[in-house]
C-alpha positions, 0 to 999 in steps of 0.5 A, spaced: 290 702 418 290 709 419 284 714 418 286 720 413 282 725 417 282 730 411 279 725 406 272 724 404 270 718 399 264 719 394 262 713 390 256 715 386 255 713 378 251 720 377 257 725 375 252 731 378 252 728 385 259 727 385 260 734 382 255 737 387 258 733 393 265 734 391 264 742 391 261 742 398 266 738 401 272 742 398 269 748 400 270 745 407 277 744 406 276 736 405 280 732 400 275 729 396 276 722 392 270 720 387 269 713 384 264 712 379 263 704 381 264 700 387 269 695 385 274 701 384 272 704 391 273 697 395 280 697 392 282 704 395 278 703 401 281 697 403 288 700 403 286 707 406 281 709 410 278 716 409 274 720 414 267 719 411 264 715 405 258 717 401 256 711 398 250 711 393 245 705 394 244 703 386 251 702 383 253 699 377 256 692 378 256 691 386 250 695 389 251 699 395 249 693 400 254 688 397 259 694 397 258 694 405 258 687 406 265 687 402 268 692 407 265 689 413 262 696 414 260 694 421 267 694 423 270 699 418 273 705 421 270 711 418 262 712 418 259 710 411 253 714 409 248 711 404 245 716 399 238 713 397 232 716 393 225 717 396 223 710 394 229 706 397 227 707 404 227 699 405 234 699 402 236 704 406 234 700 412 237 694 409 244 698 409 244 700 416 243 693 418 249 691 414 253 696 417 252 703 414 252 709 419 246 713 416 243 714 410 242 721 406 235 721 402 235 725 395 234 730 394 238 733 400 240 740 402 248 741 402 247 744 409 244 738 412 249 733 409 255 737 411 252 738 418 251 730 419 258 728 416 261 733 421 257 730 427 258 722 424 266 724 424 266 726 431 261 721 433 266 716 430 272 719 434 268 718 441 266 711 439 274 709 438 275 712 445 269 709 449 271 702 452 264 700 455 263 693 455 257 689 456 255 683 460 248 681 459 245 675 456 244 676 449 250 682 449 254 678 444 248 678 439 249 685 438 253 689 433 257 695 436 253 700 434 247 696 436 250 696 443 251 704 443 244 705 441 242 700 447 246 704 452 242 711 450 235 707 450 237 704 457 239 711 459 232 714 457 234 718 451 229 719 446 230 717 439 232 724 437 237 725 443 240 718 442 241 720 434 244 727 436 249 723 441 251 718 436 251 723 430 245 719 426 238 720 424 232 719 429 230 714 423 236 710 424 236 710 431 229 706 430 232 701 425 237 699 430 232 699 436 227 694 432 233 690 431 235 690 438 228 688 441 228 683 435 235 680 437 233 680 445 226 678 445 224 685 448 217 687 447 218 695 449 223 699 452 222 697 459 223 690 457 230 692 454 232 696 461 230 690 465 234 685 460 240 690 461 240 691 468 238 684 470 244 681 467 249 686 468 255 685 472 257 692 473 261 697 468 
């Protein structure tokens, strides 16, 4: 499926959030399509791919998490941001484990949302061009995004630096890092480096 670089999908049952985000992205020249429920969105998203998706975690009918699963979000060609309230952090973490690109906490500032969306679109393009392969024990257990985070960590990047490179928040890097360590049985960053370099066969 081709990605429509001008389109942004907003999925939220709250009309005020849909309106606010629509105005914000329209002003930046994006073509915005809004959805008030998950089912309609999933139908559209399986036919055409936007540049980015803003998805509320609490939706009538299917929840944001269920929508991520339905879309196979980890392999979806566009970054999907989960919009969550301050009390929804555990749910946002769950969303990232299910392939969400990053999460945006309400109340959010227009400038930071815009900046993060632009960064995520750029990071996604770069990701498509990156053909790095990994061949260490356990590499097959990791998702593509976990491998990207792992590369940043083993290159010595801090959570903040890794987040900047990948277009995600440092908190999201932490979520991925914890998941990587759990999957590979590493106790700390030094352990991770040893696992990766110890079993690497070049590339």
